[in-house]
C-alpha positions in Angstrom: -8.8 -32.2 18.2 -9.9 -29.2 20.1 -9.2 -25.6 19.1 -6.9 -23.6 21.4 -6.8 -19.9 20.9 -3.1 -19.8 21.7 -2.5 -22.0 18.7 -3.7 -19.3 16.4 -0.9 -17.0 17.6 1.7 -19.4 16.3 -0.2 -20.8 13.3 -1.8 -17.8 11.8 -3.5 -18.6 8.5 -2.7 -16.4 5.5 -5.2 -13.8 4.7 -7.6 -14.7 1.9 -7.5 -12.7 -1.3 -10.5 -10.5 -0.3 -8.9 -9.4 2.9 -5.6 -8.8 1.3 -7.3 -6.7 -1.4 -9.2 -4.6 1.1 -6.0 -4.1 3.2 -4.2 -3.0 0.0 -7.0 -0.5 -0.9 -7.0 1.0 2.6 -3.2 1.3 2.6 -3.1 3.0 -0.8 -5.8 5.4 0.2 -4.0 6.3 3.4 -0.7 6.9 1.6 -2.5 9.1 -1.0 -4.3 11.1 1.7 -1.1 11.7 3.7 0.7 12.9 0.5 -2.1 15.1 -0.5 -2.8 16.6 2.9 0.4 16.8 5.0 1.8 20.3 4.3 5.2 19.4 5.9 5.8 16.3 3.9 8.8 16.7 1.6 9.1 15.4 -1.9 11.7 12.9 -0.8 9.5 11.6 2.1 6.5 11.3 -0.3 8.6 9.4 -2.8 9.8 7.0 -0.1 6.2 6.5 0.9 5.3 5.6 -2.7 8.2 3.2 -2.9 7.3 1.6 0.4 3.6 1.2 -0.6 4.8 -0.6 -3.8 6.9 -3.0 -1.7 4.0 -3.6 0.7 1.6 -4.2 -2.2 4.0 -6.7 -3.7 4.3 -8.4 -0.3 0.6 -8.9 -0.3 0.4 -9.9 -3.9 3.7 -11.3 -5.1 4.4 -11.3 -8.8 1.7 -8.6 -9.5 4.1 -5.8 -10.5 2.2 -5.1 -13.7 -1.1 -4.8 -11.9 0.5 -2.3 -9.5 2.1 -0.4 -12.3 -1.3 -0.2 -14.2 -3.5 0.6 -11.2 -1.5 2.6 -8.7 1.6 4.1 -10.4 -0.5 6.6 -12.5 -2.4 7.7 -9.5 0.7 8.3 -7.5 2.4 10.1 -10.4 -0.6 12.4 -10.9 -0.8 13.1 -7.1 2.9 13.9 -6.9 2.7 16.2 -9.9 -0.2 18.1 -8.4 1.2 18.2 -4.9 4.7 19.2 -5.8 3.9 21.1 -9.0 6.1 18.9 -11.2 6.1 19.1 -15.0 
């Protein structure tokens, strides 16, 4: 059976765990950078970005809510406190 490039468009293989992990790391770093550096970003917009990042992380790693909550939630909470001077 020969390989046809057009077949890969319709039969994309799921990303392996290493690629998904790297994609997650890049995504989280980008969200954190935007929150930290965009002076026009409102608290509500930043909060929505955090919620969306969690949803995206769980789409890449279903069932890993605890891992997200242990690894990323404290980082986002600290960043939001510092950025918006929350108590």
